[in-house]
Biopython code that builds the backbone (N, CA, C, O; Angstrom):
import numpy as np
from Bio.PDB.StructureBuilder import StructureBuilder

atoms = [
    (1, "MET", "N", (-21.277, 14.207, -1.695)),
    (1, "MET", "CA", (-20.047, 14.967, -1.595)),
    (1, "MET", "C", (-18.891, 14.095, -1.107)),
    (1, "MET", "O", (-17.724, 14.414, -1.334)),
    (2, "ARG", "N", (-19.227, 12.986, -0.431)),
    (2, "ARG", "CA", (-18.192, 12.122, 0.105)),
    (2, "ARG", "C", (-17.364, 11.500, -1.014)),
    (2, "ARG", "O", (-16.144, 11.397, -0.888)),
    (3, "GLY", "N", (-18.003, 11.083, -2.107)),
    (3, "GLY", "CA", (-17.299, 10.471, -3.216)),
    (3, "GLY", "C", (-16.377, 11.424, -3.958)),
    (3, "GLY", "O", (-15.438, 10.994, -4.628)),
    (4, "TYR", "N", (-16.644, 12.708, -3.838)),
    (4, "TYR", "CA", (-15.843, 13.713, -4.532)),
    (4, "TYR", "C", (-14.396, 13.702, -4.036)),
    (4, "TYR", "O", (-13.471, 13.924, -4.817)),
    (5, "PHE", "N", (-14.201, 13.450, -2.764)),
    (5, "PHE", "CA", (-12.861, 13.476, -2.177)),
    (5, "PHE", "C", (-12.205, 12.105, -2.110)),
    (5, "PHE", "O", (-11.083, 11.992, -1.617)),
    (6, "ALA", "N", (-12.868, 11.067, -2.588)),
    (6, "ALA", "CA", (-12.335, 9.712, -2.478)),
    (6, "ALA", "C", (-11.057, 9.522, -3.300)),
    (6, "ALA", "O", (-10.088, 8.944, -2.805)),
    (7, "ILE", "N", (-11.043, 9.996, -4.534)),
    (7, "ILE", "CA", (-9.872, 9.801, -5.398)),
    (7, "ILE", "C", (-8.666, 10.600, -4.899)),
    (7, "ILE", "O", (-7.583, 10.023, -4.797)),
    (8, "PRO", "N", (-8.789, 11.892, -4.583)),
    (8, "PRO", "CA", (-7.616, 12.603, -4.058)),
    (8, "PRO", "C", (-7.117, 12.027, -2.740)),
    (8, "PRO", "O", (-5.913, 12.016, -2.484)),
    (9, "THR", "N", (-8.021, 11.555, -1.914)),
    (9, "THR", "CA", (-7.611, 10.958, -0.649)),
    (9, "THR", "C", (-6.842, 9.669, -0.892)),
    (9, "THR", "O", (-5.813, 9.432, -0.259)),
    (10, "ALA", "N", (-7.329, 8.838, -1.800)),
    (10, "ALA", "CA", (-6.634, 7.592, -2.126)),
    (10, "ALA", "C", (-5.251, 7.886, -2.717)),
    (10, "ALA", "O", (-4.287, 7.179, -2.423)),
    (11, "GLY", "N", (-5.155, 8.918, -3.542)),
    (11, "GLY", "CA", (-3.852, 9.291, -4.109)),
    (11, "GLY", "C", (-2.874, 9.723, -3.044)),
    (11, "GLY", "O", (-1.711, 9.322, -3.059)),
    (12, "GLY", "N", (-3.339, 10.537, -2.123)),
    (12, "GLY", "CA", (-2.475, 10.975, -1.025)),
    (12, "GLY", "C", (-2.047, 9.817, -0.145)),
    (12, "GLY", "O", (-0.890, 9.741, 0.269)),
    (13, "LEU", "N", (-2.971, 8.918, 0.140)),
    (13, "LEU", "CA", (-2.638, 7.758, 0.971)),
    (13, "LEU", "C", (-1.671, 6.818, 0.257)),
    (13, "LEU", "O", (-0.884, 6.129, 0.907)),
    (14, "TYR", "N", (-1.725, 6.785, -1.059)),
    (14, "TYR", "CA", (-0.784, 5.967, -1.818)),
    (14, "TYR", "C", (0.649, 6.442, -1.583)),
    (14, "TYR", "O", (1.541, 5.631, -1.338)),
    (15, "PHE", "N", (0.867, 7.734, -1.656)),
    (15, "PHE", "CA", (2.218, 8.261, -1.476)),
    (15, "PHE", "C", (2.699, 8.099, -0.035)),
    (15, "PHE", "O", (3.875, 7.822, 0.202)),
    (16, "VAL", "N", (1.803, 8.270, 0.911)),
    (16, "VAL", "CA", (2.169, 8.065, 2.316)),
    (16, "VAL", "C", (2.467, 6.588, 2.568)),
    (16, "VAL", "O", (3.406, 6.259, 3.293)),
    (17, "SER", "N", (1.674, 5.701, 1.975)),
    (17, "SER", "CA", (1.909, 4.265, 2.126)),
    (17, "SER", "C", (3.266, 3.876, 1.555)),
    (17, "SER", "O", (3.980, 3.071, 2.153)),
    (18, "ALA", "N", (3.625, 4.429, 0.423)),
    (18, "ALA", "CA", (4.922, 4.134, -0.175)),
    (18, "ALA", "C", (6.048, 4.624, 0.720)),
    (18, "ALA", "O", (7.085, 3.970, 0.823)),
    (19, "TRP", "N", (5.858, 5.753, 1.362)),
    (19, "TRP", "CA", (6.872, 6.278, 2.272)),
    (19, "TRP", "C", (7.056, 5.336, 3.460)),
    (19, "TRP", "O", (8.183, 5.072, 3.880)),
    (20, "PHE", "N", (5.944, 4.828, 4.001)),
    (20, "PHE", "CA", (6.034, 3.875, 5.110)),
    (20, "PHE", "C", (6.688, 2.570, 4.671)),
    (20, "PHE", "O", (7.463, 1.985, 5.427)),
    (21, "VAL", "N", (6.387, 2.109, 3.463)),
    (21, "VAL", "CA", (7.029, 0.896, 2.945)),
    (21, "VAL", "C", (8.528, 1.101, 2.855)),
    (21, "VAL", "O", (9.295, 0.201, 3.196)),
    (22, "MET", "N", (8.956, 2.265, 2.402)),
    (22, "MET", "CA", (10.385, 2.560, 2.309)),
    (22, "MET", "C", (11.017, 2.591, 3.696)),
    (22, "MET", "O", (12.102, 2.044, 3.894)),
    (23, "LEU", "N", (10.346, 3.225, 4.661)),
    (23, "LEU", "CA", (10.889, 3.289, 6.025)),
    (23, "LEU", "C", (10.994, 1.906, 6.659)),
    (23, "LEU", "O", (12.036, 1.550, 7.209)),
    (24, "PHE", "N", (9.916, 1.127, 6.583)),
    (24, "PHE", "CA", (9.931, -0.197, 7.193)),
    (24, "PHE", "C", (10.885, -1.137, 6.466)),
    (24, "PHE", "O", (11.485, -2.012, 7.089)),
    (25, "GLY", "N", (11.028, -0.967, 5.180)),
    (25, "GLY", "CA", (11.997, -1.763, 4.432)),
    (25, "GLY", "C", (13.418, -1.488, 4.884)),
    (25, "GLY", "O", (14.242, -2.401, 4.941)),
    (26, "GLY", "N", (13.710, -0.237, 5.206)),
    (26, "GLY", "CA", (15.031, 0.095, 5.721)),
    (26, "GLY", "C", (15.273, -0.457, 7.112)),
    (26, "GLY", "O", (16.401, -0.810, 7.456)),
    (27, "VAL", "N", (14.220, -0.532, 7.915)),
    (27, "VAL", "CA", (14.343, -1.037, 9.286)),
    (27, "VAL", "C", (14.618, -2.539, 9.295)),
    (27, "VAL", "O", (15.459, -3.008, 10.063)),
    (28, "VAL", "N", (13.926, -3.289, 8.458)),
    (28, "VAL", "CA", (14.059, -4.744, 8.469)),
    (28, "VAL", "C", (15.049, -5.271, 7.439)),
    (28, "VAL", "O", (15.163, -6.486, 7.276)),
    (29, "ALA", "N", (15.757, -4.413, 6.751)),
    (29, "ALA", "CA", (16.678, -4.851, 5.696)),
    (29, "ALA", "C", (17.766, -5.758, 6.241)),
    (29, "ALA", "O", (18.091, -6.768, 5.617)),
    (30, "ASP", "N", (18.336, -5.423, 7.388)),
    (30, "ASP", "CA", (19.410, -6.242, 7.936)),
    (30, "ASP", "C", (18.912, -7.624, 8.361)),
    (30, "ASP", "O", (19.586, -8.627, 8.127)),
    (31, "GLU", "N", (17.733, -7.675, 8.984)),
    (31, "GLU", "CA", (17.204, -8.963, 9.428)),
    (31, "GLU", "C", (16.855, -9.874, 8.258)),
    (31, "GLU", "O", (17.019, -11.092, 8.342)),
    (32, "LEU", "N", (16.375, -9.284, 7.170)),
    (32, "LEU", "CA", (15.984, -10.080, 6.008)),
    (32, "LEU", "C", (17.141, -10.334, 5.044)),
    (32, "LEU", "O", (17.027, -11.156, 4.134)),
    (33, "GLY", "N", (18.246, -9.633, 5.244)),
    (33, "GLY", "CA", (19.391, -9.817, 4.370)),
    (33, "GLY", "C", (19.221, -9.175, 2.999)),
    (33, "GLY", "O", (19.807, -9.639, 2.021)),
    (34, "ILE", "N", (18.422, -8.109, 2.919)),
    (34, "ILE", "CA", (18.229, -7.406, 1.656)),
    (34, "ILE", "C", (18.848, -6.021, 1.752)),
    (34, "ILE", "O", (19.113, -5.525, 2.847)),
    (35, "SER", "N", (19.074, -5.412, 0.623)),
    (35, "SER", "CA", (19.572, -4.042, 0.638)),
    (35, "SER", "C", (18.385, -3.082, 0.703)),
    (35, "SER", "O", (17.269, -3.434, 0.322)),
    (36, "THR", "N", (18.633, -1.885, 1.182)),
    (36, "THR", "CA", (17.558, -0.897, 1.255)),
    (36, "THR", "C", (17.191, -0.466, -0.159)),
    (36, "THR", "O", (17.978, -0.634, -1.091)),
    (37, "TYR", "N", (15.996, 0.088, -0.315)),
    (37, "TYR", "CA", (15.548, 0.494, -1.633)),
    (37, "TYR", "C", (15.056, 1.934, -1.602)),
    (37, "TYR", "O", (14.778, 2.491, -0.540)),
    (38, "SER", "N", (14.955, 2.515, -2.774)),
    (38, "SER", "CA", (14.619, 3.931, -2.908)),
    (38, "SER", "C", (13.112, 4.144, -2.844)),
    (38, "SER", "O", (12.333, 3.193, -2.791)),
    (39, "TYR", "N", (12.724, 5.409, -2.850)),
    (39, "TYR", "CA", (11.306, 5.755, -2.817)),
    (39, "TYR", "C", (10.606, 5.287, -4.088)),
    (39, "TYR", "O", (9.450, 4.868, -4.037)),
    (40, "GLY", "N", (11.284, 5.353, -5.212)),
    (40, "GLY", "CA", (10.704, 4.883, -6.467)),
    (40, "GLY", "C", (10.379, 3.401, -6.427)),
    (40, "GLY", "O", (9.324, 2.981, -6.903)),
    (41, "THR", "N", (11.273, 2.610, -5.867)),
    (41, "THR", "CA", (11.016, 1.185, -5.710)),
    (41, "THR", "C", (9.878, 0.955, -4.721)),
    (41, "THR", "O", (9.067, 0.049, -4.910)),
    (42, "ALA", "N", (9.814, 1.761, -3.677)),
    (42, "ALA", "CA", (8.725, 1.654, -2.705)),
    (42, "ALA", "C", (7.384, 1.978, -3.361)),
    (42, "ALA", "O", (6.371, 1.370, -3.012)),
    (43, "LEU", "N", (7.355, 2.921, -4.302)),
    (43, "LEU", "CA", (6.128, 3.217, -5.032)),
    (43, "LEU", "C", (5.654, 2.001, -5.827)),
    (43, "LEU", "O", (4.461, 1.697, -5.854)),
    (44, "ILE", "N", (6.583, 1.316, -6.466)),
    (44, "ILE", "CA", (6.240, 0.136, -7.251)),
    (44, "ILE", "C", (5.754, -0.995, -6.346)),
    (44, "ILE", "O", (4.775, -1.670, -6.666)),
    (45, "LEU", "N", (6.431, -1.202, -5.224)),
    (45, "LEU", "CA", (6.003, -2.237, -4.273)),
    (45, "LEU", "C", (4.620, -1.931, -3.714)),
    (45, "LEU", "O", (3.809, -2.839, -3.530)),
    (46, "THR", "N", (4.347, -0.660, -3.443)),
    (46, "THR", "CA", (3.065, -0.270, -2.878)),
    (46, "THR", "C", (1.932, -0.504, -3.869)),
    (46, "THR", "O", (0.884, -1.025, -3.487)),
    (47, "ILE", "N", (2.116, -0.134, -5.124)),
    (47, "ILE", "CA", (1.052, -0.343, -6.104)),
    (47, "ILE", "C", (0.833, -1.836, -6.322)),
    (47, "ILE", "O", (-0.298, -2.267, -6.546)),
    (48, "ALA", "N", (1.898, -2.628, -6.260)),
    (48, "ALA", "CA", (1.750, -4.077, -6.388)),
    (48, "ALA", "C", (0.947, -4.645, -5.228)),
    (48, "ALA", "O", (0.086, -5.502, -5.427)),
    (49, "MET", "N", (1.225, -4.171, -4.016)),
    (49, "MET", "CA", (0.468, -4.640, -2.854)),
    (49, "MET", "C", (-0.985, -4.196, -2.937)),
    (49, "MET", "O", (-1.887, -4.971, -2.616)),
    (50, "TRP", "N", (-1.225, -2.953, -3.367)),
    (50, "TRP", "CA", (-2.598, -2.460, -3.493)),
    (50, "TRP", "C", (-3.366, -3.274, -4.529)),
    (50, "TRP", "O", (-4.535, -3.593, -4.315)),
    (51, "LEU", "N", (-2.732, -3.612, -5.643)),
    (51, "LEU", "CA", (-3.401, -4.387, -6.688)),
    (51, "LEU", "C", (-3.685, -5.816, -6.240)),
    (51, "LEU", "O", (-4.648, -6.432, -6.697)),
    (52, "ALA", "N", (-2.850, -6.342, -5.348)),
    (52, "ALA", "CA", (-3.064, -7.699, -4.848)),
    (52, "ALA", "C", (-4.114, -7.739, -3.745)),
    (52, "ALA", "O", (-4.900, -8.684, -3.674)),
    (53, "VAL", "N", (-4.137, -6.728, -2.890)),
    (53, "VAL", "CA", (-5.007, -6.743, -1.718)),
    (53, "VAL", "C", (-6.400, -6.202, -2.028)),
    (53, "VAL", "O", (-7.364, -6.642, -1.401)),
    (54, "ALA", "N", (-6.545, -5.281, -2.953)),
    (54, "ALA", "CA", (-7.843, -4.658, -3.230)),
    (54, "ALA", "C", (-8.925, -5.668, -3.628)),
    (54, "ALA", "O", (-10.031, -5.592, -3.094)),
    (55, "PRO", "N", (-8.658, -6.602, -4.535)),
    (55, "PRO", "CA", (-9.704, -7.575, -4.850)),
    (55, "PRO", "C", (-10.062, -8.468, -3.658)),
    (55, "PRO", "O", (-11.222, -8.842, -3.486)),
    (56, "LEU", "N", (-9.068, -8.804, -2.842)),
    (56, "LEU", "CA", (-9.340, -9.619, -1.662)),
    (56, "LEU", "C", (-10.198, -8.866, -0.663)),
    (56, "LEU", "O", (-11.115, -9.431, -0.067)),
    (57, "ALA", "N", (-9.897, -7.589, -0.482)),
    (57, "ALA", "CA", (-10.688, -6.772, 0.442)),
    (57, "ALA", "C", (-12.105, -6.572, -0.082)),
    (57, "ALA", "O", (-13.058, -6.584, 0.696)),
    (58, "ALA", "N", (-12.250, -6.391, -1.369)),
    (58, "ALA", "CA", (-13.580, -6.222, -1.946)),
    (58, "ALA", "C", (-14.389, -7.514, -1.827)),
    (58, "ALA", "O", (-15.587, -7.472, -1.546)),
    (59, "ALA", "N", (-13.752, -8.637, -2.036)),
    (59, "ALA", "CA", (-14.453, -9.913, -1.912)),
    (59, "ALA", "C", (-14.848, -10.183, -0.472)),
    (59, "ALA", "O", (-15.943, -10.684, -0.213)),
    (60, "ALA", "N", (-13.975, -9.858, 0.463)),
    (60, "ALA", "CA", (-14.293, -10.076, 1.865)),
    (60, "ALA", "C", (-15.364, -9.119, 2.337)),
    (60, "ALA", "O", (-16.206, -9.484, 3.158)),
    (61, "GLY", "N", (-15.343, -7.914, 1.837)),
    (61, "GLY", "CA", (-16.350, -6.922, 2.228)),
    (61, "GLY", "C", (-17.707, -7.173, 1.601)),
    (61, "GLY", "O", (-18.726, -6.715, 2.118)),
    (62, "GLY", "N", (-17.730, -7.889, 0.504)),
    (62, "GLY", "CA", (-18.995, -8.142, -0.183)),
    (62, "GLY", "C", (-19.768, -9.329, 0.351)),
    (62, "GLY", "O", (-20.930, -9.530, -0.003)),
    (63, "ARG", "N", (-19.131, -10.113, 1.198)),
    (63, "ARG", "CA", (-19.812, -11.282, 1.770)),
    (63, "ARG", "C", (-20.844, -10.859, 2.796)),
    (63, "ARG", "O", (-20.614, -9.948, 3.591)),
    (64, "LYS", "N", (-21.965, -11.520, 2.770)),
    (64, "LYS", "CA", (-22.989, -11.260, 3.774)),
    (64, "LYS", "C", (-22.838, -12.274, 4.893)),
    (64, "LYS", "O", (-22.759, -13.479, 4.655)),
    (65, "ARG", "N", (-22.799, -11.775, 6.094)),
    (65, "ARG", "CA", (-22.676, -12.649, 7.238)),
    (65, "ARG", "C", (-24.037, -12.876, 7.857)),
    (65, "ARG", "O", (-24.835, -11.951, 8.005)),
    (66, "SER", "N", (-24.282, -14.102, 8.208)),
    (66, "SER", "CA", (-25.590, -14.395, 8.800)),
    (66, "SER", "C", (-25.473, -14.735, 10.278)),
    (66, "SER", "O", (-26.480, -15.007, 10.930)),
]
sb = StructureBuilder()
sb.init_structure("model")
sb.init_model(0)
sb.init_chain("A")
sb.init_seg("    ")
for serial, (resi, resn, name, xyz) in enumerate(atoms, 1):
    if name == "N":
        sb.init_residue(resn, " ", resi, " ")
    sb.init_atom(name, np.array(xyz, "f"), 0.0, 1.0, " ", f" {name:<3s}", serial, name[0])
structure = sb.get_structure()
């Protein structure tokens, strides 16, 4: 039953993650010298980060430690 809720949970966390990316991007915009971006842009940045980090996390999690 645990796997049944995995996809909806990941979808919900995706939207929350994008919201946090938008908030933190607005906070650090002045220090980085960038303009703030919209929620749509935050969605694109979030999926890009997820696609970059997921294989790394899977590879790190698959290693056996002795």
